C-alpha positions in Angstrom: 37.3 28.5 61.7 36.0 25.3 60.2 35.9 23.8 63.6 33.9 26.7 65.1 31.3 26.4 62.4 31.1 22.7 62.7 30.7 22.6 66.4 28.1 25.3 66.6 26.1 23.3 64.1 26.5 19.9 65.8 25.8 21.3 69.3 22.6 22.9 68.1 21.7 19.7 66.2 22.1 17.6 69.4 20.6 20.2 71.7 19.9 17.3 74.0 21.2 14.7 71.9 14.2 5.2 66.9 15.8 2.5 67.7 14.0 0.5 70.4 14.5 1.0 74.1 13.6 -1.3 77.0 12.1 1.4 79.3 10.1 4.5 78.8 12.2 7.7 78.8 11.8 10.4 81.5 12.6 13.0 78.9 12.1 13.1 75.2 13.2 15.8 72.7 12.2 16.5 69.1 14.2 18.8 67.0 12.5 19.6 63.7 13.6 20.5 60.2 13.1 24.1 61.1 15.4 23.7 64.1 18.0 21.9 62.1 18.1 24.4 59.3 18.2 27.2 61.9 21.2 25.5 63.4 23.2 25.3 60.2 22.3 28.9 59.3 23.6 30.1 62.6 26.8 28.2 61.9 27.1 29.8 58.5 26.4 33.3 60.0 29.2 32.7 62.5 31.5 31.6 59.7 30.6 34.4 57.3 31.3 37.1 60.0 34.5 35.6 61.3 36.3 33.8 58.5 37.6 36.8 56.5 41.3 37.4 57.3 41.5 34.1 59.2 44.8 32.4 58.9 45.3 28.9 57.4 48.1 26.7 58.7 51.3 26.7 56.6 51.9 23.8 54.3 55.3 22.2 53.7 55.9 19.3 51.4 58.3 17.8 48.8 57.6 16.2 45.4 60.6 14.6 43.7 63.4 17.1 43.4 61.1 20.1 44.4 60.4 21.1 48.0 58.0 24.0 48.7 56.6 26.0 51.5 53.2 27.8 51.4 52.9 30.3 54.2 51.0 33.3 55.5 47.7 32.1 54.0 44.6 34.1 54.8 41.0 34.0 53.6 40.3 37.2 51.8 36.7 36.5 50.6 33.9 34.3 51.7 30.3 34.4 50.4 27.7 32.8 52.7 26.3 29.8 50.9 22.8 28.5 50.8 22.4 25.5 53.1 19.8 22.8 53.9 19.5 19.9 56.2 17.4 16.9 55.3 16.5 14.0 57.5 17.0 10.4 56.4 17.1 7.0 58.1 19.9 7.0 60.7 21.1 10.6 60.2 21.2 13.9 58.4 22.2 15.1 55.0 23.8 18.6 55.1 24.2 20.3 51.8 25.8 23.7 51.1 26.0 25.3 47.7 27.2 28.5 45.9 30.3 28.9 48.1 32.7 31.5 46.8 36.0 31.8 48.5 39.3 33.8 48.0 42.7 33.1 49.5 46.0 34.9 49.6 49.3 33.4 50.5 53.1 33.3 50.0 55.1 30.5 48.3 58.7 29.5 48.3 60.2 26.5 46.4 63.5 24.9 45.8 64.5 22.6 43.0 67.6 20.6 43.6 69.0 17.9 41.3 72.7 17.3 41.1 74.5 20.6 40.7 71.3 22.3 39.4 69.6 24.4 42.0 66.7 26.8 41.5 64.7 28.6 44.0 62.1 31.3 44.0 59.4 33.0 46.1 56.4 35.2 45.7 52.7 35.4 46.5 49.5 34.1 45.0 45.8 34.7 45.0 43.5 31.7 44.8 39.8 31.8 44.1 37.1 29.1 44.1 33.5 29.6 43.0 30.3 27.7 42.9 31.5 25.1 45.4 28.8 22.6 46.6 29.4 20.1 49.4 27.0 17.4 50.7 27.9 15.3 53.7 25.9 12.6 55.4 26.0 12.6 59.2 25.2 9.5 61.2 24.2 10.3 64.8 24.2 7.5 67.4 25.1 6.9 71.0 28.1 5.4 72.9 28.1 3.0 75.9 27.9 6.0 78.3 24.7 7.3 76.7 26.5 10.3 75.0 25.7 11.3 71.4 28.1 10.1 68.7 28.7 11.4 65.1 30.3 10.1 62.0 30.3 10.7 58.3 29.3 8.0 55.9 29.5 9.8 52.5 30.7 13.2 51.2 30.6 14.8 47.8 32.0 18.0 46.5 31.9 19.9 43.2 33.6 23.1 42.1 32.4 25.2 39.3 35.6 27.1 38.8 39.0 27.8 40.3 41.6 30.5 39.5 45.1 31.4 40.6 47.3 34.3 40.0 51.0 34.6 41.0 52.9 37.8 42.1 56.6 38.5 42.5 59.6 36.5 41.5 59.1 34.7 38.2 55.4 35.3 38.4 55.1 36.2 34.7 56.3 32.7 33.8 54.0 31.0 36.3 51.0 32.9 35.1 51.5 31.5 31.6 50.6 28.1 33.1 48.0 29.3 35.7 45.1 27.8 33.7 46.7 24.3 34.0 47.5 25.0 37.7 43.8 26.0 38.4 42.5 22.9 36.6 44.8 20.7 38.6 43.8 22.5 41.7 40.1 22.0 40.9 40.5 18.3 40.4 42.4 18.0 43.7 39.7 19.9 45.6 36.5 18.3 44.4 35.1 14.7 44.6 34.7 12.3 47.5 38.4 11.9 47.9 39.2 15.6 47.3 40.8 17.9 49.8 37.6 19.5 51.0 35.8 16.2 51.7 38.8 14.8 53.3 39.1 17.7 55.6 35.4 17.8 56.4 35.2 14.1 57.0 38.2 14.3 59.4 36.5 17.2 61.1 33.4 15.0 61.7 35.0 11.7 62.5 37.9 12.9 64.6 37.3 16.3 66.0 33.5 16.1 66.2 33.5 12.6 67.7 36.1 13.7 70.3 34.1 16.8 71.3 30.8 14.9 71.6 32.6 12.2 73.7 33.3 15.0 76.2 29.8 16.3 76.3 28.3 15.9 79.8 25.1 13.9 80.1 24.4 15.0 83.7 24.0 18.3 85.4 24.3 19.1 89.1 21.7 21.4 90.7 20.5 22.6 94.1 23.9 21.4 95.5 22.6 17.9 96.2 21.0 16.5 93.1 22.2 15.2 89.7 20.0 15.2 86.6 20.9 12.3 84.3 19.8 12.9 80.7 21.9 10.2 79.0 20.5 8.6 75.9 18.4 5.4 76.3 18.7 4.6 72.6 19.9 6.0 69.3 18.0 9.0 67.9 15.0 8.3 65.6 14.6 10.1 62.3 11.5 10.9 60.3 10.9 13.1 57.3 10.2 16.2 59.5 12.1 15.8 62.7 14.7 13.9 64.8 13.8 12.5 68.2 16.0 11.6 71.2 15.1 9.5 74.2 16.7 10.2 77.6 16.9 8.6 81.0 15.5 11.8 82.6 16.3 10.7 86.2 17.4 12.6 89.2 19.8 11.0 91.6 21.6 12.1 94.8 24.9 13.7 93.8 27.8 11.3 94.3 25.7 8.1 94.5 23.4 6.5 91.9 20.6 4.6 93.6 18.0 2.4 91.9 14.7 4.1 91.4 12.0 1.5 92.3 9.4 2.6 89.8 9.3 3.1 86.0 8.4 6.0 83.8 4.9 6.0 82.2 4.7 6.2 78.4 5.1 9.6 77.0 2.6 10.9 74.3 3.8 10.5 70.7 2.7 13.8 69.4 2.9 14.9 65.7 3.6 18.6 65.9 6.6 20.0 64.0 6.0 23.7 63.5 8.3 24.8 66.4 12.0 24.2 66.3 12.2 22.1 69.5 9.8 20.0 71.6 10.6 18.7 75.1 8.5 16.2 76.9 9.1 16.0 80.7 7.6 13.0 82.4 6.2 12.9 85.9 8.9 10.3 86.4 11.6 12.9 86.1 10.2 15.0 89.0 9.2 12.0 91.0 12.7 10.6 90.9 13.8 13.9 92.5 11.1 13.5 95.1 12.1 9.9 95.8 15.8 10.8 96.0 15.2 13.7 98.3 13.0 11.5 100.6 15.4 8.6 100.6 18.3 10.8 101.7 16.4 12.5 104.5 16.2 15.8 102.6 12.4 16.3 103.3 12.6 17.1 107.0 12.8 20.4 108.8 12.7 21.9 112.3 10.4 24.9 112.5 11.1 27.3 115.5 10.1 30.8 116.5 12.9 32.0 114.2 10.8 30.8 111.2 7.4 32.0 112.5 7.3 35.6 113.6 4.8 37.1 116.1 5.4 34.7 119.0 2.8 32.2 117.7 4.9 29.3 119.0 5.2 30.6 122.6 3.4 28.7 125.3 2.9 31.8 127.5 1.6 35.1 126.1 -0.8 38.0 126.6 -2.4 37.9 123.2 -2.3 34.9 120.7 0.0 32.0 120.9 -0.1 28.2 120.8 -0.4 28.1 124.6 -3.5 30.3 124.5 -5.1 28.4 121.6 -4.5 25.0 123.2 -4.5 25.7 127.0 -3.1 22.2 127.9 0.2 23.1 126.1 0.4 26.4 128.1 -0.4 24.7 131.4 2.0 21.8 131.0 4.9 23.7 129.5 4.7 27.3 130.7 7.3 29.9 129.6 8.5 27.7 126.8 8.6 27.7 123.0 7.3 24.9 120.7 9.5 23.4 118.0 7.9 21.5 115.2 9.7 18.7 113.3 8.2 18.4 109.8 8.9 15.1 108.0 7.6 13.3 105.0 6.4 9.9 105.8 6.7 8.8 102.1 7.8 10.4 98.9 5.6 13.2 97.5 4.1 12.3 94.2 3.5 14.6 91.3 0.8 14.0 88.7 0.0 16.0 85.6 -3.5 15.6 84.0 -6.3 17.7 82.6 -4.1 20.8 82.3 -3.4 20.6 86.0 -0.3 19.6 88.0 -0.8 18.3 91.5 1.5 17.0 94.3 0.2 14.7 96.9 2.2 14.3 100.1 1.9 12.6 103.6 3.9 13.4 106.6 4.2 13.8 110.3 4.5 16.8 112.5 6.1 16.3 115.9 5.8 18.9 118.7 8.5 19.6 121.3 8.5 22.1 124.1 11.9 23.8 124.5 13.3 26.0 127.3 16.2 28.3 127.3 18.2 25.9 129.5 18.2 23.4 126.6 15.5 21.1 127.9 13.4 19.5 125.2 10.1 17.7 125.9 8.2 15.7 123.2 4.5 15.8 123.6 2.6 15.4 120.3 2.6 13.8 116.8 0.2 14.7 114.1 -0.4 12.9 110.8 -0.7 15.3 107.9 -1.7 14.9 104.3 -2.0 17.5 101.6 -2.9 17.7 97.8 -1.2 20.7 96.3 -2.0 22.4 93.0 1.0 24.0 91.5 1.6 26.4 88.6 4.4 25.5 86.1 6.2 28.1 84.0 9.2 28.0 81.7 11.7 30.9 81.7 15.4 31.2 80.9 15.6 27.5 80.0 14.4 26.4 83.4 11.1 25.0 84.7 9.7 27.0 87.7 7.0 26.0 90.1 4.7 27.9 92.4 2.1 26.7 94.9 -1.4 27.8 94.0 -3.3 25.9 96.7 -1.9 24.2 99.8 -4.8 22.6 101.7 -3.6 20.4 104.6 -5.5 18.1 107.0 -4.1 16.8 110.3 -5.2 14.5 113.0 -3.6 13.3 116.2 -1.5 10.2 115.9 0.1 10.3 119.4 -0.4 12.6 122.3 1.3 12.8 125.7 -1.0 15.6 126.9 -4.4 13.9 126.4 -7.3 14.6 124.0 -6.9 17.6 121.8 -9.2 19.6 119.5 -8.6 18.7 115.8 -10.1 22.0 114.6 -7.7 24.1 116.7 -4.8 21.9 115.6 -5.7 22.3 112.0 -6.0 26.1 112.5 -2.5 26.3 114.0 -0.9 24.0 111.4 -2.4 26.0 108.5 -1.1 29.2 110.1 2.4 27.6 110.1 2.0 26.3 106.6 0.9 29.7 105.3 3.6 31.6 107.1 6.6 29.3 106.6 6.1 26.1 104.5 4.4 27.7 101.5 7.0 30.5 101.1 9.7 27.8 101.5 8.3 25.7 98.8 7.9 28.7 96.5 11.5 29.6 97.2 12.6 26.1 96.1 10.3 26.2 93.1 11.7 29.7 92.3 15.2 28.3 91.9 14.1 26.5 88.8 14.6 23.0 87.5 17.4 22.9 84.9 16.8 21.7 81.4 19.7 20.1 79.5 20.3 22.9 77.1 23.6 24.3 75.8 24.3 27.6 77.5 24.3 29.6 74.2 20.9 28.4 73.2 17.9 30.3 74.4 14.1 29.7 74.1 11.8 32.0 72.1 8.0 31.9 71.5 7.7 29.2 74.2 4.5 27.3 75.0 3.9 25.0 77.9 1.2 22.3 77.7 0.2 19.8 80.4 -0.6 16.3 79.2 -1.4 13.1 80.9 1.8 12.2 83.0 3.9 14.8 81.2 4.7 18.5 80.5 5.3 19.5 76.9 7.6 22.5 76.1 7.2 23.6 72.5 9.6 26.4 71.6 11.7 28.0 69.0 15.4 28.7 69.8 17.9 31.5 69.4 21.6 31.1 69.5 23.4 33.9 71.3 27.2 34.2 71.4 
C-alpha cells in the first residue's frame, strides 16, 4: 500500500513532469503549492481507505542462537495524518505528522544452543502514535527527457510505541514489553530508522524505476506523435514548480527536424489555480509542418463529398457546367473532381484574444467520365485566413472554425479566360459544404494534453496570449 500512495503522489506531482535551456519550450507547465498539497492529500485519502487489513510481508531472521518468524501481519488501524508540501531549491519537502497506526501479527521463535532448545509462538499487537516523517524529494530529468526522483534527506520521530503479546508464554513477554516498545521505537525513528530506510528505498528504487518507464510522447490521430519530453530540470519557487517541455509534433515512426523555433512563452505570475499549461503556437505549427511535409494536407473532392450534383457538367438546374458554360461545353456529361492541396504549411497565430490560421493552396480541376477518362483543365491559387474558436474539455484542446473566407484566382487554365467571381462562388460553396465540416470534424477529435488518465480538469479557464494559449485549471483525481 505504501507503493500505491507514493506513486499516486508522485504522478500527480509530475503531472507533466529552472535550470537553463538552449531553446524555448513548446509547452510549459506550472503546478502550484495548492496542486502539490492536493496531490499528497489524494494519496493519503487513498491510503486511509485502503490500508486497514492490508497484509505486510512476513519477516524471517536470526540473531545469535535465536531464529524467529513474524507472519500474518496486518494493519488494524491507520489515522490519516496532516500533510504539507513545501517547495525549495531543487525539490520538494514532504512532511506528514500525527500518524497513528496499529498492527497485528503472529510470531514464532526458536532458541538453540548446545542441547538447550526452546521454542514458542503466539501473536502480538503493535501500536505507534504521533509519528512524523519529513522527506526531501529531488526532481530532475534523465538523458531521455523523463522526470527523475531521488531522496536527499529523511527524518522520522515517534512519540510513543506499545506492544502486547498473546498466547504461549505471553505473560512472561508482557513483563518486558516496555523495554521491547522502547527498543522498537529507537529502531523505527531517526534518519537511519526502519521507516526512513523503507521510504528512501521507495523513492530511490521503486519511484525512480516507475518514472523511468513514464512515456514522454503520445500518439494521436493515427499518424502523429506529440513529444513532451523535458528540455531542462524543473524550476522551483516559493509558490510553484515549473517544467519546460519540447512540445513538438512529429510524424509517427520518424522524427524529422523542425526548421523553426518556438517563440518565448510569457512568464506569468499566477498561482491561485492548481495547474497552469502554456501551449505555444509552435506546438500546433509543428503539427502543421509535419502534416504538410508528409503529404497529409491533400484531398480529392468528388460528387460523393458534395451532394446535389453541383459538380456535374451537364444538368437542368444548377451545376458547375451551368455556372461556367465553358466547362459544360468542353466536358459534357462528366463530373468535376477537385484536388485540394496546401502549397505551404498552414500557420497558426494567437494574439489579442484571437486565434487565426493562415493557409495557401492550390485547387486543380479534372473532368472525369464513367469510362475512367480524366482531363485536367484548371488550377486555382487559393488563400484563406481562418478565425477559430478554442475550447478545453476532457483534458483535450478542441478547435472549431468560426470564419473561413477564401479567395481564389486562376493560376493556369486550359479552357481560356474565366470569371473570377463565379469561380469564387463555386469554391466557397464547396468550402462551406465540405471543407469546413471536415476541418470541424478534425478539430472535434481534440488535441491531447499530456495528462495522466486519472487526473481530470475542474474550474478550467482558457486565455489567449501572444503566441500561446494558457490553460488555468484545478484538478481532480478520480480512481
